[in-house]
GUNURO-169227 format. One record per residue (C-alpha): residue number from 1; residue in three letters; x, y, z. Coordinates in Angstrom, 1 decimal, padded with zeros to 4 digits. Layout:
<r k="NUM" r="ALA" u="X" v="Y" w="Z"/>
...
This chain:
<r k="1" r="UNK" u="000.0" v="000.0" w="000.0"/>
<r k="2" r="UNK" u="001.4" v="003.3" w="-001.0"/>
<r k="3" r="UNK" u="-000.9" v="005.5" w="001.2"/>
<r k="4" r="UNK" u="-002.0" v="009.0" w="000.4"/>
<r k="5" r="UNK" u="000.8" v="010.9" w="-001.3"/>
<r k="6" r="UNK" u="002.7" v="013.0" w="001.2"/>
<r k="7" r="UNK" u="004.0" v="016.4" w="000.0"/>
<r k="8" r="UNK" u="003.9" v="020.0" w="000.7"/>
<r k="9" r="UNK" u="001.2" v="020.8" w="-002.0"/>
<r k="10" r="UNK" u="-001.1" v="022.8" w="000.3"/>
<r k="11" r="UNK" u="001.8" v="024.8" w="001.9"/>
<r k="12" r="UNK" u="003.2" v="025.6" w="-001.5"/>
<r k="13" r="UNK" u="-000.1" v="026.7" w="-003.0"/>
<r k="14" r="UNK" u="-001.0" v="028.7" w="000.0"/>
<r k="15" r="UNK" u="002.3" v="030.6" w="-000.4"/>
<r k="16" r="UNK" u="001.3" v="031.5" w="-004.0"/>
<r k="17" r="UNK" u="-001.9" v="033.2" w="-002.8"/>
<r k="18" r="UNK" u="-000.9" v="036.9" w="-002.7"/>
<r k="19" r="UNK" u="-004.4" v="038.0" w="-002.1"/>
<r k="20" r="UNK" u="-004.8" v="036.8" w="001.5"/>
<r k="21" r="UNK" u="-008.4" v="037.8" w="001.7"/>
<r k="22" r="UNK" u="-009.5" v="034.8" w="-000.4"/>
<r k="23" r="UNK" u="-008.7" v="031.1" w="-000.4"/>
<r k="24" r="UNK" u="-008.3" v="030.7" w="-004.1"/>
<r k="25" r="UNK" u="-005.6" v="031.1" w="-006.7"/>
<r k="26" r="UNK" u="-006.0" v="033.0" w="-010.0"/>
<r k="27" r="UNK" u="-004.1" v="032.1" w="-013.1"/>
<r k="28" r="UNK" u="-001.9" v="035.1" w="-012.7"/>
<r k="29" r="UNK" u="-001.0" v="034.1" w="-009.2"/>
<r k="30" r="UNK" u="000.0" v="030.6" w="-010.4"/>
<r k="31" r="UNK" u="001.9" v="032.0" w="-013.4"/>
<r k="32" r="UNK" u="003.8" v="034.6" w="-011.3"/>
<r k="33" r="UNK" u="004.9" v="031.8" w="-008.9"/>
<r k="34" r="UNK" u="005.6" v="029.0" w="-011.3"/>
<r k="35" r="UNK" u="006.2" v="030.3" w="-014.9"/>
<r k="36" r="UNK" u="010.0" v="030.1" w="-014.5"/>
<r k="37" r="UNK" u="010.9" v="030.9" w="-018.2"/>
<r k="38" r="UNK" u="008.3" v="033.7" w="-018.3"/>
<r k="39" r="UNK" u="006.8" v="032.6" w="-021.6"/>
<r k="40" r="UNK" u="003.2" v="033.1" w="-020.3"/>
<r k="41" r="UNK" u="002.6" v="029.3" w="-020.3"/>
<r k="42" r="UNK" u="002.8" v="026.6" w="-017.6"/>
<r k="43" r="UNK" u="004.1" v="023.1" w="-017.9"/>
<r k="44" r="UNK" u="004.0" v="020.2" w="-015.4"/>
<r k="45" r="UNK" u="007.8" v="020.3" w="-015.3"/>
<r k="46" r="UNK" u="007.7" v="023.9" w="-014.1"/>
<r k="47" r="UNK" u="005.1" v="023.0" w="-011.4"/>
<r k="48" r="UNK" u="007.1" v="020.0" w="-010.3"/>
<r k="49" r="UNK" u="010.2" v="022.1" w="-010.0"/>
<r k="50" r="UNK" u="008.4" v="024.2" w="-007.4"/>
<r k="51" r="UNK" u="007.9" v="021.1" w="-005.3"/>
<r k="52" r="UNK" u="004.4" v="020.0" w="-006.3"/>
<r k="53" r="UNK" u="003.6" v="016.3" w="-006.8"/>
<r k="54" r="UNK" u="003.2" v="014.8" w="-010.3"/>
<r k="55" r="UNK" u="-000.6" v="014.3" w="-009.7"/>
<r k="56" r="UNK" u="-001.1" v="017.8" w="-008.5"/>
<r k="57" r="UNK" u="000.9" v="019.3" w="-011.3"/>
<r k="58" r="UNK" u="-001.1" v="017.4" w="-013.9"/>
<r k="59" r="UNK" u="-004.3" v="018.4" w="-012.2"/>
<r k="60" r="UNK" u="-003.5" v="022.1" w="-012.3"/>
<r k="61" r="UNK" u="-002.4" v="021.9" w="-016.0"/>
<r k="62" r="UNK" u="-005.6" v="020.1" w="-016.9"/>
<r k="63" r="UNK" u="-007.8" v="022.6" w="-015.0"/>
<r k="64" r="UNK" u="-006.0" v="025.6" w="-016.6"/>
<r k="65" r="UNK" u="-006.5" v="024.1" w="-020.1"/>
<r k="66" r="UNK" u="-010.2" v="023.7" w="-019.3"/>
<r k="67" r="UNK" u="-010.5" v="027.2" w="-018.1"/>
<r k="68" r="UNK" u="-008.6" v="028.6" w="-021.1"/>
<r k="69" r="UNK" u="-011.1" v="026.9" w="-023.4"/>
<r k="70" r="UNK" u="-014.0" v="028.5" w="-021.4"/>
<r k="71" r="UNK" u="-012.3" v="031.9" w="-021.6"/>
<r k="72" r="UNK" u="-012.1" v="031.7" w="-025.3"/>
<r k="73" r="UNK" u="-015.8" v="030.9" w="-025.6"/>
<r k="74" r="UNK" u="-017.3" v="033.1" w="-022.9"/>
<r k="75" r="UNK" u="-015.2" v="036.2" w="-023.8"/>
<r k="76" r="UNK" u="-017.2" v="036.4" w="-027.0"/>
<r k="77" r="UNK" u="-020.3" v="037.1" w="-024.9"/>
<r k="78" r="UNK" u="-018.6" v="039.3" w="-022.4"/>
<r k="79" r="UNK" u="-018.6" v="036.8" w="-019.4"/>
<r k="80" r="UNK" u="-015.4" v="036.5" w="-017.4"/>
<r k="81" r="UNK" u="-014.4" v="033.3" w="-015.8"/>
<r k="82" r="UNK" u="-012.2" v="034.6" w="-013.0"/>
<r k="83" r="UNK" u="-014.2" v="032.8" w="-010.4"/>
<r k="84" r="UNK" u="-013.8" v="029.6" w="-012.4"/>
<r k="85" r="UNK" u="-010.1" v="029.9" w="-012.1"/>
<r k="86" r="UNK" u="-010.4" v="029.3" w="-008.4"/>
<r k="87" r="UNK" u="-011.6" v="025.8" w="-009.1"/>
<r k="88" r="UNK" u="-007.9" v="024.9" w="-009.3"/>
<r k="89" r="UNK" u="-007.5" v="025.2" w="-005.6"/>
<r k="90" r="UNK" u="-011.0" v="024.0" w="-004.7"/>
<r k="91" r="UNK" u="-010.3" v="020.8" w="-006.7"/>
<r k="92" r="UNK" u="-007.0" v="020.4" w="-004.8"/>
<r k="93" r="UNK" u="-008.7" v="020.9" w="-001.4"/>
<r k="94" r="UNK" u="-011.4" v="018.3" w="-002.2"/>
<r k="95" r="UNK" u="-008.7" v="015.9" w="-003.3"/>
<r k="96" r="UNK" u="-006.3" v="016.3" w="-000.5"/>
<r k="97" r="UNK" u="-008.4" v="017.3" w="002.5"/>
<r k="98" r="UNK" u="-008.4" v="013.7" w="003.9"/>
<r k="99" r="UNK" u="-004.8" v="014.1" w="005.1"/>
<r k="100" r="UNK" u="-003.7" v="017.6" w="004.2"/>
<r k="101" r="UNK" u="000.0" v="018.4" w="004.3"/>
<r k="102" r="UNK" u="001.1" v="014.9" w="005.4"/>
<r k="103" r="UNK" u="001.8" v="013.4" w="008.8"/>
<r k="104" r="UNK" u="003.3" v="016.7" w="010.2"/>
<r k="105" r="UNK" u="-000.1" v="018.3" w="009.6"/>
<r k="106" r="UNK" u="-002.1" v="015.6" w="011.3"/>
<r k="107" r="UNK" u="-003.2" v="016.5" w="014.8"/>
<r k="108" r="UNK" u="-005.3" v="015.1" w="017.6"/>
<r k="109" r="UNK" u="-007.4" v="018.2" w="017.2"/>
<r k="110" r="UNK" u="-008.7" v="016.5" w="014.0"/>
<r k="111" r="UNK" u="-010.5" v="014.0" w="016.2"/>
<r k="112" r="UNK" u="-014.0" v="015.5" w="017.0"/>
<r k="113" r="UNK" u="-016.4" v="012.7" w="018.0"/>
<r k="114" r="UNK" u="-020.0" v="013.1" w="016.9"/>
<r k="115" r="UNK" u="-023.1" v="011.3" w="018.1"/>
<r k="116" r="UNK" u="-022.0" v="007.7" w="017.5"/>
<r k="117" r="UNK" u="-020.5" v="005.9" w="020.6"/>
<r k="118" r="UNK" u="-017.2" v="004.9" w="019.0"/>
<r k="119" r="UNK" u="-014.9" v="006.4" w="021.7"/>
<r k="120" r="UNK" u="-013.0" v="003.1" w="022.0"/>
<r k="121" r="UNK" u="-011.8" v="003.6" w="018.4"/>
<r k="122" r="UNK" u="-011.4" v="007.4" w="018.5"/>
<r k="123" r="UNK" u="-009.7" v="007.4" w="021.9"/>
<r k="124" r="UNK" u="-007.1" v="005.0" w="020.4"/>
<r k="125" r="UNK" u="-006.9" v="007.2" w="017.3"/>
<r k="126" r="UNK" u="-006.1" v="010.2" w="019.4"/>
<r k="127" r="UNK" u="-003.3" v="008.3" w="021.1"/>
<r k="128" r="UNK" u="-001.9" v="006.9" w="017.8"/>
<r k="129" r="UNK" u="-002.1" v="010.4" w="016.2"/>
<r k="130" r="UNK" u="-000.2" v="011.8" w="019.1"/>
<r k="131" r="UNK" u="002.5" v="009.1" w="019.3"/>
<r k="132" r="UNK" u="003.0" v="007.9" w="015.7"/>
<r k="133" r="UNK" u="001.2" v="010.2" w="013.1"/>
<r k="134" r="UNK" u="003.1" v="008.5" w="010.3"/>
<r k="135" r="UNK" u="001.2" v="005.3" w="011.1"/>
<r k="136" r="UNK" u="-002.1" v="007.1" w="010.4"/>
<r k="137" r="UNK" u="-000.8" v="007.6" w="006.9"/>
<r k="138" r="UNK" u="-000.3" v="003.9" w="006.4"/>
<r k="139" r="UNK" u="-003.9" v="003.2" w="007.3"/>
<r k="140" r="UNK" u="-005.5" v="005.2" w="004.4"/>
<r k="141" r="UNK" u="-005.1" v="004.9" w="000.7"/>
<r k="142" r="UNK" u="-006.9" v="007.1" w="-001.8"/>
<r k="143" r="UNK" u="-008.2" v="005.3" w="-004.9"/>
<r k="144" r="UNK" u="-008.5" v="006.6" w="-008.4"/>
<r k="145" r="UNK" u="-012.3" v="006.6" w="-008.3"/>
<r k="146" r="UNK" u="-012.3" v="008.9" w="-005.2"/>
<r k="147" r="UNK" u="-013.0" v="006.2" w="-002.7"/>
<r k="148" r="UNK" u="-010.7" v="005.4" w="000.3"/>
<r k="149" r="UNK" u="-009.4" v="002.0" w="001.4"/>
<r k="150" r="UNK" u="-008.6" v="001.7" w="005.1"/>
<r k="151" r="UNK" u="-006.4" v="-001.2" w="006.3"/>
<r k="152" r="UNK" u="-006.8" v="-002.2" w="009.9"/>
<r k="153" r="UNK" u="-003.6" v="-004.1" w="010.9"/>
<r k="154" r="UNK" u="-005.2" v="-005.7" w="013.9"/>
<r k="155" r="UNK" u="-008.3" v="-007.1" w="012.2"/>
<r k="156" r="UNK" u="-008.2" v="-010.5" w="010.5"/>
<r k="157" r="UNK" u="-007.0" v="-010.6" w="006.9"/>
<r k="158" r="UNK" u="-009.3" v="-013.6" w="006.2"/>
<r k="159" r="UNK" u="-012.8" v="-014.1" w="007.5"/>
<r k="160" r="UNK" u="-015.1" v="-017.0" w="007.1"/>
<r k="161" r="UNK" u="-018.7" v="-015.8" w="007.0"/>
<r k="162" r="UNK" u="-022.0" v="-017.5" w="006.9"/>
<r k="163" r="UNK" u="-024.3" v="-017.1" w="003.9"/>
<r k="164" r="UNK" u="-027.6" v="-016.3" w="005.5"/>
<r k="165" r="UNK" u="-030.8" v="-018.1" w="004.6"/>
<r k="166" r="UNK" u="-033.6" v="-015.6" w="003.9"/>
<r k="167" r="UNK" u="-037.1" v="-016.8" w="004.7"/>
<r k="168" r="UNK" u="-040.4" v="-015.0" w="004.8"/>
<r k="169" r="UNK" u="-039.9" v="-014.6" w="008.6"/>
<r k="170" r="UNK" u="-036.5" v="-013.0" w="008.1"/>
<r k="171" r="UNK" u="-032.8" v="-014.0" w="008.0"/>
<r k="172" r="UNK" u="-031.7" v="-017.2" w="009.8"/>
<r k="173" r="UNK" u="-028.3" v="-016.4" w="011.4"/>
<r k="174" r="UNK" u="-025.4" v="-019.0" w="011.5"/>
<r k="175" r="UNK" u="-026.6" v="-020.5" w="008.3"/>
<r k="176" r="UNK" u="-024.4" v="-022.7" w="006.0"/>
<r k="177" r="UNK" u="-022.5" v="-022.7" w="003.7"/>
<r k="178" r="UNK" u="-019.6" v="-020.5" w="004.8"/>
<r k="179" r="UNK" u="-017.5" v="-018.5" w="002.3"/>
<r k="180" r="UNK" u="-014.0" v="-017.2" w="002.9"/>
<r k="181" r="UNK" u="-013.3" v="-013.5" w="002.4"/>
<r k="182" r="UNK" u="-009.8" v="-012.4" w="001.5"/>
<r k="183" r="UNK" u="-008.4" v="-009.0" w="002.6"/>
<r k="184" r="UNK" u="-011.3" v="-008.6" w="005.0"/>
<r k="185" r="UNK" u="-009.3" v="-006.0" w="007.0"/>
<r k="186" r="UNK" u="-009.1" v="-003.7" w="003.9"/>
<r k="187" r="UNK" u="-012.3" v="-001.7" w="003.8"/>
<r k="188" r="UNK" u="-013.2" v="000.6" w="000.9"/>
<r k="189" r="UNK" u="-015.6" v="003.5" w="001.6"/>
<r k="190" r="UNK" u="-017.0" v="006.5" w="-000.2"/>
<r k="191" r="UNK" u="-015.8" v="009.9" w="001.2"/>
<r k="192" r="UNK" u="-018.0" v="010.9" w="004.2"/>
<r k="193" r="UNK" u="-021.1" v="012.8" w="003.2"/>
<r k="194" r="UNK" u="-022.1" v="016.1" w="004.8"/>
<r k="195" r="UNK" u="-024.8" v="014.3" w="006.8"/>
<r k="196" r="UNK" u="-022.3" v="011.8" w="008.1"/>
<r k="197" r="UNK" u="-019.9" v="014.6" w="009.1"/>
<r k="198" r="UNK" u="-022.7" v="016.3" w="010.8"/>
<r k="199" r="UNK" u="-024.0" v="013.4" w="012.8"/>
<r k="200" r="UNK" u="-021.1" v="011.1" w="013.4"/>
<r k="201" r="UNK" u="-017.4" v="012.1" w="013.3"/>
<r k="202" r="UNK" u="-017.1" v="015.8" w="012.5"/>
<r k="203" r="UNK" u="-014.5" v="017.5" w="010.4"/>
<r k="204" r="UNK" u="-011.1" v="018.2" w="012.1"/>
<r k="205" r="UNK" u="-010.1" v="021.6" w="013.1"/>
<r k="206" r="UNK" u="-008.0" v="021.9" w="009.9"/>
<r k="207" r="UNK" u="-011.0" v="020.8" w="007.9"/>
<r k="208" r="UNK" u="-009.7" v="017.3" w="007.4"/>
<r k="209" r="UNK" u="-011.9" v="014.2" w="007.1"/>
<r k="210" r="UNK" u="-009.5" v="011.4" w="007.6"/>
<r k="211" r="UNK" u="-010.9" v="010.6" w="011.0"/>
<r k="212" r="UNK" u="-014.4" v="010.2" w="009.6"/>
<r k="213" r="UNK" u="-013.0" v="008.0" w="006.9"/>
<r k="214" r="UNK" u="-011.4" v="005.7" w="009.5"/>
<r k="215" r="UNK" u="-014.5" v="005.7" w="011.6"/>
<r k="216" r="UNK" u="-016.7" v="004.9" w="008.6"/>
<r k="217" r="UNK" u="-014.5" v="002.1" w="007.4"/>
<r k="218" r="UNK" u="-014.4" v="000.5" w="010.8"/>
<r k="219" r="UNK" u="-018.2" v="000.7" w="011.0"/>
<r k="220" r="UNK" u="-018.4" v="-000.9" w="007.5"/>
<r k="221" r="UNK" u="-016.1" v="-003.7" w="008.8"/>
<r k="222" r="UNK" u="-018.4" v="-004.3" w="011.7"/>
<r k="223" r="UNK" u="-021.4" v="-004.3" w="009.3"/>
<r k="224" r="UNK" u="-019.7" v="-006.9" w="007.2"/>
<r k="225" r="UNK" u="-018.3" v="-009.2" w="009.9"/>
<r k="226" r="UNK" u="-019.4" v="-008.0" w="013.3"/>
<r k="227" r="UNK" u="-021.4" v="-010.0" w="015.7"/>
<r k="228" r="UNK" u="-024.0" v="-007.3" w="016.5"/>
<r k="229" r="UNK" u="-024.8" v="-006.6" w="012.9"/>
<r k="230" r="UNK" u="-025.0" v="-010.1" w="011.7"/>
<r k="231" r="UNK" u="-026.4" v="-012.1" w="014.6"/>
<r k="232" r="UNK" u="-028.5" v="-009.8" w="016.7"/>
<r k="233" r="UNK" u="-032.0" v="-009.7" w="015.2"/>
<r k="234" r="UNK" u="-033.1" v="-006.3" w="013.9"/>
<r k="235" r="UNK" u="-029.9" v="-004.6" w="015.0"/>
<r k="236" r="UNK" u="-029.4" v="-001.5" w="012.8"/>
<r k="237" r="UNK" u="-026.5" v="-001.9" w="010.4"/>
<r k="238" r="UNK" u="-025.4" v="001.7" w="010.8"/>
<r k="239" r="UNK" u="-024.9" v="001.1" w="014.5"/>
<r k="240" r="UNK" u="-022.7" v="-002.0" w="014.0"/>
<r k="241" r="UNK" u="-019.6" v="-000.4" w="015.5"/>
<r k="242" r="UNK" u="-021.4" v="001.3" w="018.4"/>
<r k="243" r="UNK" u="-019.7" v="000.6" w="021.8"/>
<r k="244" r="UNK" u="-016.6" v="-001.5" w="022.3"/>
<r k="245" r="UNK" u="-014.0" v="-002.4" w="024.9"/>
<r k="246" r="UNK" u="-011.0" v="000.0" w="025.3"/>
<r k="247" r="UNK" u="-008.4" v="-002.4" w="023.9"/>
<r k="248" r="UNK" u="-010.4" v="-003.1" w="020.7"/>
<r k="249" r="UNK" u="-009.5" v="000.2" w="019.1"/>
<r k="250" r="UNK" u="-005.8" v="000.0" w="020.1"/>
<r k="251" r="UNK" u="-005.5" v="-003.5" w="018.6"/>
<r k="252" r="UNK" u="-007.4" v="-002.7" w="015.4"/>
<r k="253" r="UNK" u="-005.3" v="000.3" w="014.6"/>
<r k="254" r="UNK" u="-001.9" v="-001.1" w="015.6"/>
<r k="255" r="UNK" u="-002.0" v="-004.9" w="015.1"/>
<r k="256" r="UNK" u="-000.3" v="-005.2" w="018.5"/>
<r k="257" r="UNK" u="-001.4" v="-006.9" w="021.7"/>
<r k="258" r="UNK" u="-002.3" v="-004.9" w="024.8"/>
<r k="259" r="UNK" u="-001.7" v="-004.9" w="028.5"/>
<r k="260" r="UNK" u="-004.7" v="-004.2" w="030.8"/>
<r k="261" r="UNK" u="-004.5" v="-002.7" w="034.2"/>
<r k="262" r="UNK" u="-007.4" v="-002.1" w="036.6"/>
<r k="263" r="UNK" u="-006.9" v="001.3" w="038.1"/>
<r k="264" r="UNK" u="-008.2" v="000.4" w="041.6"/>
<r k="265" r="UNK" u="-005.9" v="-002.5" w="041.8"/>
<r k="266" r="UNK" u="-002.7" v="-000.8" w="040.5"/>
<r k="267" r="UNK" u="-000.4" v="001.4" w="042.5"/>
<r k="268" r="UNK" u="-000.1" v="005.0" w="041.3"/>
<r k="269" r="UNK" u="003.7" v="004.6" w="040.9"/>
<r k="270" r="UNK" u="003.3" v="001.6" w="038.7"/>
<r k="271" r="UNK" u="000.7" v="003.3" w="036.5"/>
<r k="272" r="UNK" u="002.8" v="006.4" w="036.1"/>
<r k="273" r="UNK" u="006.0" v="004.5" w="035.3"/>
<r k="274" r="UNK" u="004.2" v="002.1" w="032.9"/>
<r k="275" r="UNK" u="002.6" v="005.0" w="031.1"/>
<r k="276" r="UNK" u="005.9" v="006.9" w="030.9"/>
<r k="277" r="UNK" u="007.7" v="003.8" w="029.6"/>
<r k="278" r="UNK" u="005.1" v="003.3" w="026.9"/>
<r k="279" r="UNK" u="005.0" v="006.9" w="025.8"/>
<r k="280" r="UNK" u="008.8" v="007.2" w="025.7"/>
<r k="281" r="UNK" u="008.7" v="004.1" w="023.5"/>
<r k="282" r="UNK" u="006.1" v="005.6" w="021.2"/>
<r k="283" r="UNK" u="003.5" v="003.1" w="022.2"/>
<r k="284" r="UNK" u="-000.1" v="004.2" w="022.7"/>
<r k="285" r="UNK" u="-002.1" v="004.3" w="025.9"/>
<r k="286" r="UNK" u="-005.8" v="004.7" w="026.6"/>
<r k="287" r="UNK" u="-007.9" v="004.9" w="029.7"/>
<r k="288" r="UNK" u="-011.7" v="004.3" w="030.2"/>
<r k="289" r="UNK" u="-014.2" v="005.4" w="032.7"/>
<r k="290" r="UNK" u="-016.6" v="002.4" w="032.6"/>
<r k="291" r="UNK" u="-018.6" v="002.4" w="035.8"/>
<r k="292" r="UNK" u="-017.0" v="005.5" w="037.2"/>
<r k="293" r="UNK" u="-016.8" v="009.0" w="035.7"/>
<r k="294" r="UNK" u="-019.0" v="011.7" w="037.3"/>
<r k="295" r="UNK" u="-022.3" v="012.4" w="035.6"/>
<r k="296" r="UNK" u="-023.6" v="014.6" w="038.4"/>
<r k="297" r="UNK" u="-020.7" v="016.9" w="039.3"/>
<r k="298" r="UNK" u="-020.8" v="019.7" w="041.9"/>
<r k="299" r="UNK" u="-020.2" v="023.3" w="040.9"/>
<r k="300" r="UNK" u="-016.8" v="023.7" w="039.4"/>
<r k="301" r="UNK" u="-016.2" v="019.9" w="039.1"/>
<r k="302" r="UNK" u="-015.7" v="018.1" w="035.8"/>
<r k="303" r="UNK" u="-018.5" v="016.1" w="034.2"/>
<r k="304" r="UNK" u="-017.1" v="012.8" w="033.0"/>
<r k="305" r="UNK" u="-019.1" v="010.1" w="031.2"/>
<r k="306" r="UNK" u="-019.3" v="006.8" w="033.0"/>
<r k="307" r="UNK" u="-018.6" v="004.9" w="029.8"/>
<r k="308" r="UNK" u="-015.9" v="006.7" w="027.7"/>
<r k="309" r="UNK" u="-012.4" v="006.1" w="026.4"/>
<r k="310" r="UNK" u="-009.7" v="008.8" w="026.5"/>
<r k="311" r="UNK" u="-006.3" v="008.9" w="024.8"/>
<r k="312" r="UNK" u="-003.3" v="009.4" w="027.1"/>
<r k="313" r="UNK" u="-001.3" v="012.3" w="025.8"/>
<r k="314" r="UNK" u="001.4" v="012.7" w="028.5"/>
<r k="315" r="UNK" u="002.6" v="011.9" w="032.0"/>
<r k="316" r="UNK" u="004.6" v="013.7" w="034.6"/>
<r k="317" r="UNK" u="006.0" v="011.2" w="037.1"/>
<r k="318" r="UNK" u="007.6" v="013.9" w="039.3"/>
<r k="319" r="UNK" u="004.4" v="015.9" w="039.8"/>
<r k="320" r="UNK" u="002.2" v="012.7" w="039.4"/>
<r k="321" r="UNK" u="-000.1" v="014.0" w="036.7"/>
<r k="322" r="UNK" u="-001.6" v="012.3" w="033.6"/>
<r k="323" r="UNK" u="-002.7" v="014.3" w="030.6"/>
<r k="324" r="UNK" u="-005.7" v="012.8" w="028.8"/>
<r k="325" r="UNK" u="-007.8" v="013.9" w="025.8"/>
<r k="326" r="UNK" u="-011.5" v="013.5" w="025.3"/>
<r k="327" r="UNK" u="-012.2" v="012.5" w="021.6"/>
<r k="328" r="UNK" u="-015.2" v="014.8" w="021.7"/>
<r k="329" r="UNK" u="-012.7" v="017.7" w="021.9"/>
<r k="330" r="UNK" u="-014.4" v="019.3" w="024.8"/>
<r k="331" r="UNK" u="-014.2" v="019.8" w="028.6"/>
<r k="332" r="UNK" u="-017.5" v="019.9" w="030.5"/>
<r k="333" r="UNK" u="-017.8" v="021.2" w="034.0"/>
<r k="334" r="UNK" u="-020.7" v="022.4" w="036.2"/>
<r k="335" r="UNK" u="-021.2" v="026.1" w="036.3"/>
<r k="336" r="UNK" u="-023.6" v="028.4" w="038.3"/>
<r k="337" r="UNK" u="-027.2" v="027.4" w="038.8"/>
<r k="338" r="UNK" u="-026.4" v="023.8" w="038.0"/>
<r k="339" r="UNK" u="-025.8" v="024.7" w="034.3"/>
<r k="340" r="UNK" u="-023.4" v="022.5" w="032.5"/>
<r k="341" r="UNK" u="-020.7" v="024.4" w="030.6"/>
<r k="342" r="UNK" u="-019.1" v="023.0" w="027.4"/>
<r k="343" r="UNK" u="-015.6" v="024.4" w="027.0"/>
<r k="344" r="UNK" u="-014.0" v="023.6" w="023.7"/>
<r k="345" r="UNK" u="-011.1" v="026.0" w="024.1"/>
<r k="346" r="UNK" u="-009.1" v="023.2" w="025.8"/>
<r k="347" r="UNK" u="-009.9" v="020.8" w="022.9"/>
<r k="348" r="UNK" u="-010.6" v="018.0" w="025.3"/>
<r k="349" r="UNK" u="-007.2" v="018.1" w="027.0"/>
<r k="350" r="UNK" u="-007.1" v="017.6" w="030.8"/>
<r k="351" r="UNK" u="-004.2" v="017.4" w="033.2"/>
<r k="352" r="UNK" u="-005.3" v="015.2" w="036.1"/>
<r k="353" r="UNK" u="-003.6" v="014.5" w="039.4"/>
<r k="354" r="UNK" u="-003.7" v="010.9" w="040.5"/>
<r k="355" r="UNK" u="-006.6" v="011.6" w="042.9"/>
<r k="356" r="UNK" u="-008.7" v="012.7" w="040.0"/>
<r k="357" r="UNK" u="-007.4" v="010.0" w="037.7"/>
<r k="358" r="UNK" u="-008.3" v="007.4" w="040.2"/>
<r k="359" r="UNK" u="-011.7" v="009.0" w="040.8"/>
<r k="360" r="UNK" u="-012.8" v="009.0" w="037.1"/>
<r k="361" r="UNK" u="-011.0" v="006.0" w="035.5"/>
<r k="362" r="UNK" u="-011.4" v="002.3" w="035.9"/>
<r k="363" r="UNK" u="-009.1" v="000.7" w="033.3"/>
<r k="364" r="UNK" u="-005.7" v="001.5" w="031.6"/>
<r k="365" r="UNK" u="-004.8" v="-000.2" w="028.3"/>
<r k="366" r="UNK" u="-001.2" v="-000.1" w="027.0"/>
<r k="367" r="UNK" u="000.0" v="-001.2" w="023.6"/>
<r k="368" r="UNK" u="002.8" v="-003.7" w="023.6"/>
<r k="369" r="UNK" u="005.4" v="-004.6" w="021.0"/>
<r k="370" r="UNK" u="004.0" v="-008.0" w="020.5"/>
<r k="371" r="UNK" u="001.9" v="-008.7" w="017.4"/>
<r k="372" r="UNK" u="-001.5" v="-010.2" w="017.7"/>
């Protein structure tokens, strides 16, 4: 898998935009920046010499040619196509927005959970993004038809599935015969729709959609092979990936086994040291609140779901604090008059002392170096 091409396309094109009040590029702006021999024409070689990728250079040339043809036609009836020239950048933004700018531009702030309860996947995604953003790049491949194929290293490459028998009374689960599916962990999905971005995983703070693509692909896997979707009568397919255990997301994204610690049965010093060792080793860590949290906080206290997974972002063994991030990208606390306040300025980051960590969290999951 080659992954989505990594380059500085967006940074380069942004630098060519001399009119900072808009987000588009005119032909003149592109020619001023890239027409190195000043012949008034652009070639793919000139664009590539400026650092653009082959595909982006070709796309710009093809778009310019299309616009030139329109100019020749519309100029006869007095219609200008200046606004059409900005399609050049809009096409680029639509094509590259899944992972704009490469791994260095990926941020945990891209992870903005929506209504679907997939925190076990998104908490692990936060942790992986923080620790090894380059591994995110390996998950997603853009196809020529505009779809995306997501490969989950920790999910089975081959699955044997039952062919259901359909009767007037419905589908009979666990039916024979079975068929073997190859490359089951490679899931191809359409780009997320506006409705999906609104209701499920939202756009990232840099307008990226890669998180939604991963979330959508994982849900599709669960629809194809998951127990809930296939074997629970009348279970909605679109909810196939709802809810999961905290280690499931870590294993699916990394392909590695995990260690599990119960917070109440583990010494603070051991938790702090184990987290530090893992983070120093670029392994990922998540924590969950199942059965704890605080859904009825007092004034000034945090509201914490009693069934949620957070990514671990940092640890301070000296001051005995753990930094976590809520995949919702928000911090909630109780204000005056028992009014809950949603604070998104912190983007879900919390620095907790061990007293608070022990109060809210029940389980700690740490990625190991051992393959599943």
